[in-house]
TIVO-2410 file (N, C-alpha, C; in nm, 3 decimals):
# residues 64
REC num residu      c1      c2      c3 atome chaine
REC   1      M   0.084  -0.119   0.000     N      A
REC   1      M   0.000   0.000   0.000    CA      A
REC   1      M   0.088   0.125   0.000     C      A
REC   2      K   0.058   0.218  -0.088     N      A
REC   2      K   0.135   0.342  -0.096    CA      A
REC   2      K   0.095   0.435   0.017     C      A
REC   3      S   0.192   0.510   0.067     N      A
REC   3      S   0.162   0.609   0.169    CA      A
REC   3      S   0.110   0.736   0.102     C      A
REC   4      K   0.076   0.832   0.182     N      A
REC   4      K   0.020   0.958   0.133    CA      A
REC   4      K   0.129   1.041   0.063     C      A
REC   5      F   0.091   1.111  -0.042     N      A
REC   5      F   0.184   1.199  -0.113    CA      A
REC   5      F   0.245   1.297  -0.014     C      A
REC   6      P   0.379   1.308  -0.008     N      A
REC   6      P   0.445   1.380   0.101    CA      A
REC   6      P   0.449   1.533   0.091     C      A
REC   7      L   0.402   1.589  -0.018     N      A
REC   7      L   0.408   1.734  -0.036    CA      A
REC   7      L   0.270   1.791  -0.063     C      A
REC   8      E   0.251   1.918  -0.029     N      A
REC   8      E   0.125   1.986  -0.060    CA      A
REC   8      E   0.113   1.993  -0.212     C      A
REC   9      H  -0.001   1.948  -0.265     N      A
REC   9      H  -0.013   1.939  -0.410    CA      A
REC   9      H  -0.158   1.949  -0.457     C      A
REC  10      V  -0.173   1.973  -0.586     N      A
REC  10      V  -0.302   1.975  -0.654    CA      A
REC  10      V  -0.286   1.890  -0.779     C      A
REC  11      V  -0.384   1.803  -0.804     N      A
REC  11      V  -0.379   1.717  -0.922    CA      A
REC  11      V  -0.478   1.768  -1.026     C      A
REC  12      K  -0.429   1.791  -1.147     N      A
REC  12      K  -0.515   1.826  -1.260    CA      A
REC  12      K  -0.525   1.701  -1.347     C      A
REC  13      Y  -0.633   1.627  -1.328     N      A
REC  13      Y  -0.649   1.499  -1.398    CA      A
REC  13      Y  -0.666   1.518  -1.548     C      A
REC  14      D  -0.727   1.630  -1.589     N      A
REC  14      D  -0.751   1.651  -1.733    CA      A
REC  14      D  -0.621   1.670  -1.811     C      A
REC  15      T  -0.519   1.729  -1.749     N      A
REC  15      T  -0.392   1.752  -1.817    CA      A
REC  15      T  -0.281   1.660  -1.767     C      A
REC  16      K  -0.315   1.572  -1.673     N      A
REC  16      K  -0.219   1.479  -1.612    CA      A
REC  16      K  -0.099   1.554  -1.555     C      A
REC  17      E  -0.130   1.655  -1.471     N      A
REC  17      E  -0.027   1.734  -1.404    CA      A
REC  17      E  -0.049   1.729  -1.254     C      A
REC  18      V   0.062   1.726  -1.180     N      A
REC  18      V   0.057   1.737  -1.035    CA      A
REC  18      V   0.138   1.861  -0.999     C      A
REC  19      W   0.068   1.962  -0.949     N      A
REC  19      W   0.131   2.089  -0.911    CA      A
REC  19      W   0.168   2.082  -0.764     C      A
REC  20      V   0.294   2.113  -0.734     N      A
REC  20      V   0.349   2.094  -0.601    CA      A
REC  20      V   0.407   2.225  -0.548     C      A
REC  21      I   0.383   2.250  -0.419     N      A
REC  21      I   0.451   2.360  -0.350    CA      A
REC  21      I   0.583   2.304  -0.300     C      A
REC  22      C   0.691   2.374  -0.329     N      A
REC  22      C   0.823   2.323  -0.292    CA      A
REC  22      C   0.913   2.439  -0.250     C      A
REC  23      D   0.969   2.429  -0.129     N      A
REC  23      D   1.055   2.536  -0.078    CA      A
REC  23      D   1.203   2.498  -0.077     C      A
REC  24      S   1.236   2.381  -0.128     N      A
REC  24      S   1.373   2.331  -0.120    CA      A
REC  24      S   1.424   2.291  -0.259     C      A
REC  25      A   1.545   2.334  -0.291     N      A
REC  25      A   1.604   2.298  -0.421    CA      A
REC  25      A   1.627   2.148  -0.430     C      A
REC  26      I   1.665   2.087  -0.321     N      A
REC  26      I   1.688   1.943  -0.320    CA      A
REC  26      I   1.558   1.868  -0.348     C      A
REC  27      T   1.451   1.909  -0.282     N      A
REC  27      T   1.320   1.846  -0.305    CA      A
REC  27      T   1.275   1.870  -0.448     C      A
REC  28      A   1.299   1.990  -0.500     N      A
REC  28      A   1.258   2.023  -0.636    CA      A
REC  28      A   1.321   1.928  -0.737     C      A
REC  29      M   1.444   1.889  -0.713     N      A
REC  29      M   1.511   1.798  -0.806    CA      A
REC  29      M   1.447   1.659  -0.806     C      A
REC  30      G   1.380   1.623  -0.697     N      A
REC  30      G   1.319   1.491  -0.688    CA      A
REC  30      G   1.170   1.486  -0.716     C      A
REC  31      I   1.111   1.599  -0.752     N      A
REC  31      I   0.965   1.603  -0.771    CA      A
REC  31      I   0.920   1.507  -0.880     C      A
REC  32      S   0.993   1.498  -0.990     N      A
REC  32      S   0.952   1.407  -1.098    CA      A
REC  32      S   0.943   1.263  -1.048     C      A
REC  33      A   1.041   1.220  -0.970     N      A
REC  33      A   1.042   1.084  -0.918    CA      A
REC  33      A   0.928   1.062  -0.818     C      A
REC  34      I   0.903   1.160  -0.734     N      A
REC  34      I   0.795   1.148  -0.635    CA      A
REC  34      I   0.660   1.140  -0.706     C      A
REC  35      V   0.640   1.226  -0.805     N      A
REC  35      V   0.514   1.226  -0.879    CA      A
REC  35      V   0.497   1.093  -0.952     C      A
REC  36      E   0.601   1.043  -1.013     N      A
REC  36      E   0.593   0.915  -1.087    CA      A
REC  36      E   0.555   0.800  -0.993     C      A
REC  37      K   0.603   0.804  -0.871     N      A
REC  37      K   0.572   0.699  -0.773    CA      A
REC  37      K   0.423   0.698  -0.737     C      A
REC  38      F   0.366   0.816  -0.714     N      A
REC  38      F   0.228   0.826  -0.668    CA      A
REC  38      F   0.127   0.844  -0.781     C      A
REC  39      Y   0.170   0.904  -0.892     N      A
REC  39      Y   0.082   0.931  -1.005    CA      A
REC  39      Y   0.154   0.892  -1.135     C      A
REC  40      P   0.168   0.763  -1.161     N      A
REC  40      P   0.238   0.719  -1.283    CA      A
REC  40      P   0.177   0.780  -1.410     C      A
REC  41      G   0.263   0.831  -1.497     N      A
REC  41      G   0.217   0.891  -1.622    CA      A
REC  41      G   0.186   1.039  -1.613     C      A
REC  42      Y   0.195   1.096  -1.493     N      A
REC  42      Y   0.168   1.239  -1.473    CA      A
REC  42      Y   0.299   1.316  -1.470     C      A
REC  43      K   0.292   1.446  -1.501     N      A
REC  43      K   0.408   1.535  -1.498    CA      A
REC  43      K   0.404   1.616  -1.368     C      A
REC  44      G   0.518   1.627  -1.303     N      A
REC  44      G   0.529   1.710  -1.183    CA      A
REC  44      G   0.561   1.853  -1.221     C      A
REC  45      K   0.492   1.947  -1.160     N      A
REC  45      K   0.514   2.089  -1.186    CA      A
REC  45      K   0.530   2.160  -1.053     C      A
REC  46      I   0.618   2.260  -1.047     N      A
REC  46      I   0.637   2.338  -0.925    CA      A
REC  46      I   0.557   2.467  -0.938     C      A
REC  47      A   0.478   2.495  -0.835     N      A
REC  47      A   0.391   2.613  -0.838    CA      A
REC  47      A   0.432   2.713  -0.731     C      A
REC  48      S   0.419   2.842  -0.763     N      A
REC  48      S   0.432   2.945  -0.660    CA      A
REC  48      S   0.309   2.933  -0.570     C      A
REC  49      R   0.316   2.992  -0.454     N      A
REC  49      R   0.202   2.987  -0.361    CA      A
REC  49      R   0.077   3.049  -0.428     C      A
REC  50      E   0.094   3.160  -0.499     N      A
REC  50      E  -0.019   3.227  -0.564    CA      A
REC  50      E  -0.083   3.137  -0.671     C      A
REC  51      L  -0.001   3.080  -0.756     N      A
REC  51      L  -0.052   2.991  -0.861    CA      A
REC  51      L  -0.119   2.869  -0.798     C      A
REC  52      F  -0.058   2.814  -0.695     N      A
REC  52      F  -0.113   2.697  -0.626    CA      A
REC  52      F  -0.253   2.727  -0.572     C      A
REC  53      E  -0.269   2.840  -0.508     N      A
REC  53      E  -0.400   2.878  -0.453    CA      A
REC  53      E  -0.503   2.897  -0.565     C      A
REC  54      N  -0.461   2.957  -0.677     N      A
REC  54      N  -0.551   2.974  -0.792    CA      A
REC  54      N  -0.594   2.839  -0.848     C      A
REC  55      L  -0.501   2.746  -0.861     N      A
REC  55      L  -0.534   2.611  -0.910    CA      A
REC  55      L  -0.632   2.542  -0.816     C      A
REC  56      K  -0.606   2.552  -0.686     N      A
REC  56      K  -0.694   2.490  -0.588    CA      A
REC  56      K  -0.835   2.546  -0.599     C      A
REC  57      N  -0.846   2.678  -0.609     N      A
REC  57      N  -0.976   2.742  -0.621    CA      A
REC  57      N  -1.047   2.702  -0.750     C      A
REC  58      Q  -0.976   2.694  -0.859     N      A
REC  58      Q  -1.035   2.653  -0.988    CA      A
REC  58      Q  -1.091   2.512  -0.978     C      A
REC  59      L  -1.016   2.423  -0.918     N      A
REC  59      L  -1.060   2.284  -0.909    CA      A
REC  59      L  -1.180   2.269  -0.816     C      A
REC  60      V  -1.181   2.344  -0.706     N      A
REC  60      V  -1.295   2.338  -0.614    CA      A
REC  60      V  -1.420   2.392  -0.682     C      A
REC  61      N  -1.405   2.504  -0.752     N      A
REC  61      N  -1.521   2.567  -0.817    CA      A
REC  61      N  -1.575   2.486  -0.934     C      A
REC  62      C  -1.491   2.411  -1.003     N      A
REC  62      C  -1.541   2.334  -1.118    CA      A
REC  62      C  -1.608   2.205  -1.073     C      A
REC  63      H  -1.592   2.165  -0.947     N      A
REC  63      H  -1.654   2.042  -0.896    CA      A
REC  63      H  -1.777   2.069  -0.810     C      A
REC  64      K  -1.826   2.192  -0.811     N      A
REC  64      K  -1.946   2.225  -0.731    CA      A
REC  64      K  -2.070   2.192  -0.808     C      A
***
């Protein structure tokens, strides 16, 4: 059984993207591998806090 994704993230299933908040250069280098482990076939993307909040709001509003 896989554990929970270790970073704050938003998944865009329509574009197969996982947007991640990342404050560390070391972690940033490993995002592709982490995303592949939890979301095979998806691309990992690094988001600024502002972009991340916008993505979260868009996804919440489109599922209402």
